[in-house]
C-alpha positions as CSV (number, residue, x, y, z in Angstrom):
1,M,-7.4,25.9,17.8
2,H,-4.7,24.4,15.6
3,K,-5.2,20.7,15.1
4,N,-1.8,19.7,16.3
5,R,-2.5,21.4,19.6
6,E,-5.7,19.3,20.0
7,R,-3.8,16.1,19.5
8,R,-3.7,13.7,22.4
9,W,-0.3,12.9,24.0
10,I,-0.9,9.1,24.0
11,G,-3.4,6.9,22.2
12,F,-4.0,3.2,23.3
13,Q,-3.5,1.9,19.7
14,D,-0.4,4.0,19.2
15,L,1.1,2.7,22.4
16,A,0.2,-0.9,21.5
17,L,1.7,-0.5,18.1
18,L,4.9,0.9,19.6
19,V,5.2,-2.0,22.0
20,I,4.5,-4.5,19.2
21,M,7.2,-2.9,17.0
22,I,9.8,-2.8,19.7
23,G,8.9,-6.3,21.0
24,G,8.9,-7.8,17.5
25,Y,12.3,-6.2,16.7
26,L,13.8,-7.5,19.9
27,F,12.5,-11.0,19.1
28,T,14.1,-10.9,15.7
29,I,17.5,-10.4,17.4
30,F,17.3,-13.9,18.7
31,V,16.2,-15.5,15.4
32,P,19.2,-15.9,13.0
33,R,18.2,-14.7,9.5
34,R,19.0,-18.2,8.1
35,W,16.1,-19.5,10.2
36,D,13.6,-17.0,8.9
37,L,12.0,-19.4,6.4
38,R,11.7,-22.2,9.0
39,W,10.4,-19.8,11.7
40,I,7.8,-18.1,9.6
41,E,6.4,-21.4,8.3
42,F,6.1,-22.6,11.9
43,A,4.5,-19.3,13.0
44,Q,2.0,-19.5,10.1
45,R,0.8,-22.9,11.1
46,R,0.2,-21.7,14.6
47,L,-1.5,-18.5,13.3
48,L,-3.9,-20.5,11.1
49,S,-4.9,-22.6,14.2
50,A,-5.3,-19.6,16.5
51,R,-7.3,-17.5,14.0
52,A,-9.5,-20.3,12.6
53,H,-12.7,-18.5,13.3
54,R,-11.6,-15.2,11.8
55,I,-10.2,-17.1,8.8
56,R,-13.6,-18.8,8.2
57,N,-15.3,-15.4,8.4
58,L,-12.9,-14.0,5.9
59,A,-13.5,-16.9,3.6
60,T,-17.2,-16.2,3.7
61,L,-16.5,-12.5,2.8
62,I,-14.2,-13.5,-0.1
63,R,-16.8,-15.9,-1.5
64,S,-19.5,-13.2,-1.4
65,A,-17.3,-11.1,-3.6
66,L,-16.0,-14.0,-5.7
67,P,-18.9,-16.4,-6.0
68,D,-17.1,-18.6,-8.5
69,L,-14.8,-19.8,-5.7
70,S,-15.8,-23.0,-3.9
71,E,-15.9,-23.1,-0.1
72,V,-12.6,-25.0,-0.1
73,E,-11.0,-22.5,-2.5
74,S,-12.2,-19.4,-0.5
75,L,-10.9,-21.0,2.7
76,R,-7.5,-21.6,1.1
77,V,-7.4,-17.9,-0.1
78,A,-8.2,-16.7,3.4
79,Q,-5.4,-18.9,4.9
80,E,-3.0,-17.5,2.3
81,H,-4.0,-14.0,3.2
82,Y,-3.2,-14.6,6.9
83,R,0.1,-16.1,5.9
84,L,0.9,-12.9,4.0
85,L,0.0,-10.7,6.9
86,L,2.4,-12.6,9.2
87,E,5.2,-12.3,6.7
88,L,4.6,-8.5,6.3
89,W,4.7,-8.0,10.0
90,W,7.9,-10.1,10.3
91,G,9.4,-7.8,7.6
92,R,8.4,-4.7,9.6
93,F,10.1,-6.1,12.7
94,R,13.3,-7.0,10.8
95,S,13.2,-3.5,9.2
96,V,13.6,-1.7,12.6
97,G,17.2,-2.9,12.7
98,A,20.0,-1.4,10.7
99,R,20.2,-4.4,8.3
100,G,16.6,-4.1,7.3
101,W,14.6,-6.8,5.5
102,S,15.4,-7.9,1.9
103,P,12.9,-10.4,0.5
104,E,13.1,-11.6,-3.1
105,I,11.2,-9.1,-5.3
106,E,11.0,-9.2,-9.1
107,I,9.3,-6.6,-11.3
108,E,6.9,-6.9,-14.2
109,G,5.9,-4.1,-16.6
110,R,8.9,-1.9,-16.0
111,E,8.7,-1.0,-19.7
112,H,5.5,0.8,-19.1
113,L,7.1,3.0,-16.5
114,D,10.2,3.6,-18.7
115,A,8.0,4.6,-21.6
116,A,6.0,7.0,-19.4
117,L,9.2,8.7,-18.1
118,S,10.6,8.9,-21.6
119,K,8.0,11.6,-22.3
120,G,9.6,13.8,-19.7
121,R,6.5,14.7,-17.6
122,G,6.8,12.2,-14.9
123,A,4.5,9.3,-14.0
124,V,1.9,8.7,-11.3
125,L,1.9,5.1,-10.1
126,W,-1.7,4.8,-8.8
127,R,-1.5,1.8,-6.5
128,T,-4.0,-0.8,-5.4
129,R,-3.7,-2.3,-1.9
130,F,-1.9,-5.5,-2.6
131,T,0.7,-6.7,-0.1
132,E,1.9,-3.2,1.2
133,N,4.0,-0.1,0.8
134,S,7.2,-1.8,2.0
135,I,7.1,-4.5,-0.7
136,F,6.1,-2.1,-3.5
137,L,8.6,0.6,-2.7
138,Q,11.5,-1.7,-2.0
139,G,10.8,-3.6,-5.3
140,L,11.0,-0.4,-7.3
141,W,14.1,0.8,-5.6
142,R,16.0,-2.5,-6.0
143,H,15.2,-2.4,-9.7
144,D,16.5,1.2,-10.1
145,A,13.0,2.6,-10.4
146,G,12.7,4.6,-7.2
147,A,9.7,6.7,-6.6
148,V,8.5,9.7,-4.6
149,H,5.8,8.4,-2.2
150,L,2.8,10.3,-1.1
151,S,1.8,9.5,2.5
152,N,-0.4,10.8,5.2
153,E,1.3,12.4,8.2
154,K,-0.6,9.9,10.4
155,H,0.5,6.8,8.4
156,G,1.7,4.3,11.0
157,S,-0.2,6.0,13.9
158,P,-3.7,4.5,14.4
159,D,-4.7,7.1,17.0
160,H,-2.9,10.1,15.6
161,S,-1.6,10.9,19.0
162,R,1.7,12.8,19.6
163,L,3.3,9.5,20.8
164,G,2.1,7.8,17.6
165,I,3.2,10.5,15.2
166,R,6.6,10.9,16.8
167,W,7.5,7.2,17.6
168,S,5.0,4.6,16.5
169,A,4.8,5.9,12.9
170,R,8.5,6.4,12.7
171,L,9.2,2.8,13.6
172,Y,6.4,1.5,11.4
173,R,7.8,3.4,8.4
174,R,11.3,2.1,8.8
175,A,10.4,-0.6,6.4
176,E,9.6,2.0,3.7
177,D,11.8,5.0,4.2
178,P,15.1,3.7,2.8
179,Y,13.4,2.9,-0.5
180,V,11.8,6.2,-1.4
181,E,13.3,9.0,-3.4
182,E,11.3,11.3,-1.1
183,R,8.3,10.9,1.2
184,V,5.8,13.8,0.7
185,L,3.4,14.1,3.6
186,I,-0.2,15.2,3.6
187,P,-0.3,17.2,6.8
188,M,-3.0,17.0,9.3
189,D,-3.4,20.8,9.4
190,G,-5.0,20.8,6.0
191,S,-2.3,22.8,4.2
192,L,-1.7,22.1,0.5
193,G,2.0,22.5,0.2
194,Y,2.4,18.8,-0.6
195,V,0.5,19.3,-3.9
196,R,3.1,21.9,-5.0
197,R,5.9,19.5,-4.1
198,L,4.4,16.6,-6.0
199,L,4.0,18.9,-9.1
200,E,7.6,19.9,-8.7
201,K,8.7,16.3,-8.6
202,L,6.6,15.4,-11.6
203,G,8.0,18.4,-13.4
204,G,11.4,16.9,-12.7
205,N,10.3,13.7,-14.4
206,S,10.0,11.6,-11.2
207,A,7.7,8.7,-10.6
208,V,5.1,9.4,-7.8
209,S,3.5,6.5,-5.9
210,I,0.0,7.1,-4.5
211,V,-2.2,4.6,-2.8
212,G,-5.6,4.8,-4.6
213,E,-7.9,3.0,-2.2
214,N,-8.0,5.8,0.4
215,K,-10.2,8.8,1.0
216,G,-8.9,12.3,0.7
217,R,-10.1,15.9,0.8
218,Q,-11.8,15.4,-2.5
219,N,-13.3,12.1,-3.4
220,I,-15.3,10.4,-6.1
221,G,-17.5,7.4,-6.1
222,G,-17.1,4.1,-7.9
223,V,-18.2,0.5,-7.8
224,V,-16.2,-2.6,-6.9
225,F,-17.9,-6.0,-7.0
226,G,-21.2,-4.3,-7.1
227,Q,-20.6,-2.3,-3.9
228,P,-20.2,1.5,-3.9
229,V,-16.8,2.8,-2.9
230,T,-15.3,6.3,-2.5
231,Y,-11.7,7.0,-3.4
232,A,-9.6,10.1,-3.3
233,S,-9.4,11.9,-6.6
234,G,-5.8,13.1,-6.1
235,A,-3.9,10.8,-8.3
236,P,-5.8,11.4,-11.6
237,A,-6.2,15.1,-10.8
238,L,-2.5,15.3,-10.3
239,A,-1.9,13.5,-13.6
240,W,-4.4,15.7,-15.4
241,R,-2.8,18.9,-14.1
242,S,0.8,17.9,-14.7
243,G,0.5,16.0,-17.9
244,A,2.1,13.0,-16.3
245,E,1.2,9.5,-17.4
246,L,-1.2,7.7,-15.0
247,L,-0.5,4.0,-14.5
248,T,-2.0,1.5,-12.0
249,A,0.5,-0.7,-10.1
250,Y,0.5,-3.3,-7.3
251,S,2.6,-6.0,-5.7
252,I,1.7,-9.7,-5.1
253,R,3.1,-12.6,-3.1
254,L,4.6,-15.5,-5.2
255,A,5.7,-17.7,-2.3
256,T,7.1,-17.3,1.2
257,F,9.4,-14.2,1.1
258,R,9.0,-13.9,-2.6
259,Y,7.1,-11.1,-4.3
260,R,6.5,-9.3,-7.6
261,V,5.8,-5.7,-8.3
262,V,3.5,-5.2,-11.3
263,I,3.2,-2.0,-13.3
264,D,0.2,-1.9,-15.7
265,P,0.0,0.1,-19.0
266,P,-1.2,3.7,-18.7
267,L,-4.9,4.4,-18.4
268,D,-6.3,5.2,-21.8
269,I,-8.3,8.3,-20.8
270,A,-8.5,11.2,-23.2
271,R,-6.4,14.2,-22.0
272,G,-8.7,16.7,-23.7
273,L,-11.5,16.0,-21.1
274,E,-12.3,18.5,-18.4
275,R,-10.7,17.8,-15.1
276,K,-13.8,16.4,-13.4
277,E,-14.7,14.1,-16.3
278,F,-11.1,12.9,-16.6
279,V,-11.0,12.1,-12.9
280,R,-14.4,10.3,-13.1
281,E,-13.4,8.2,-16.0
282,S,-10.1,7.4,-14.4
283,V,-11.7,6.2,-11.1
284,A,-14.1,4.0,-13.1
285,E,-11.2,2.4,-14.9
286,F,-9.2,2.1,-11.6
287,C,-12.2,0.1,-10.1
288,K,-12.3,-2.2,-13.2
289,R,-8.6,-2.9,-12.9
290,L,-8.9,-3.4,-9.1
291,E,-11.6,-6.1,-9.7
292,R,-9.4,-7.9,-12.2
293,Q,-6.5,-7.9,-9.8
294,V,-8.5,-9.2,-6.9
295,K,-9.9,-12.0,-9.0
296,S,-6.4,-13.0,-10.1
297,H,-4.7,-12.5,-6.6
298,P,-7.4,-12.5,-4.0
299,A,-5.2,-13.6,-1.1
300,D,-2.9,-10.6,-1.6
301,W,-5.5,-7.8,-1.4
302,L,-5.5,-5.9,1.9
303,G,-8.8,-4.4,1.0
304,W,-10.7,-7.3,2.6
305,R,-9.8,-5.6,5.9
306,G,-11.3,-2.3,5.0
307,P,-9.9,1.1,3.9
308,G,-6.2,1.7,4.2
309,R,-4.5,4.6,6.0
310,G,-1.9,5.2,3.2
């Protein structure tokens, strides 16, 4: 039977997310935008108190990966991580409305993207999971560097139910959709038309954004902080096949409602390699860059909470 026909009508997590998104949006109506900074700082203080146990557990996890941090430092990182999460949710709620959410976002490394696109074969922005899609994509768009974004059809729908795909995901993605040249979806039915579309966009010299810390149909293993990981091979395989430059990229939080998009130099992997070897070496370099980024900005990495859903 077709997978779409097997899909449940309603999932509990999808329904909960829908209620949260609608409730959060309605709440933003009663908070003037000029009060956003004051409100979020108040909410952050309350969140740190209410989630004290979870924050301590996160601090322990962070210190296990970054043993050079002291207990005090790891606790501060965990607290900043929770502050970030609350800001991102507030942004999602604001984005449901017509005026959206416009935090301050600067960009670093734009010259790497420009140089890649100057070659005329497109660029693959292979993203690590810092802050989230809404910050990264809006940052690119506001600096005239818009990108095509590859996304799973179930992105924003935890249960993948019909309610979730049709409504929860749609509201969740309102923070992202205005800022993409095109959203290319990986369908749940297993068809591969999205690959052809990505190759078309790269052939037209577009930048394509792909979250790297996810699993896909084809995966390859790596090591991050001494632990085995498995990531989708799609981004490097796409770059190898199309001839596009492959760059890592991420976004970080500078202060409350202030962020920076960072684009790294291209991966220096020989193009003459066979596909499998090119992908293997690319993933190994991706893992090294991810470790460096986490060490520099541990509070902004969403990977502490497990794999993403892209």
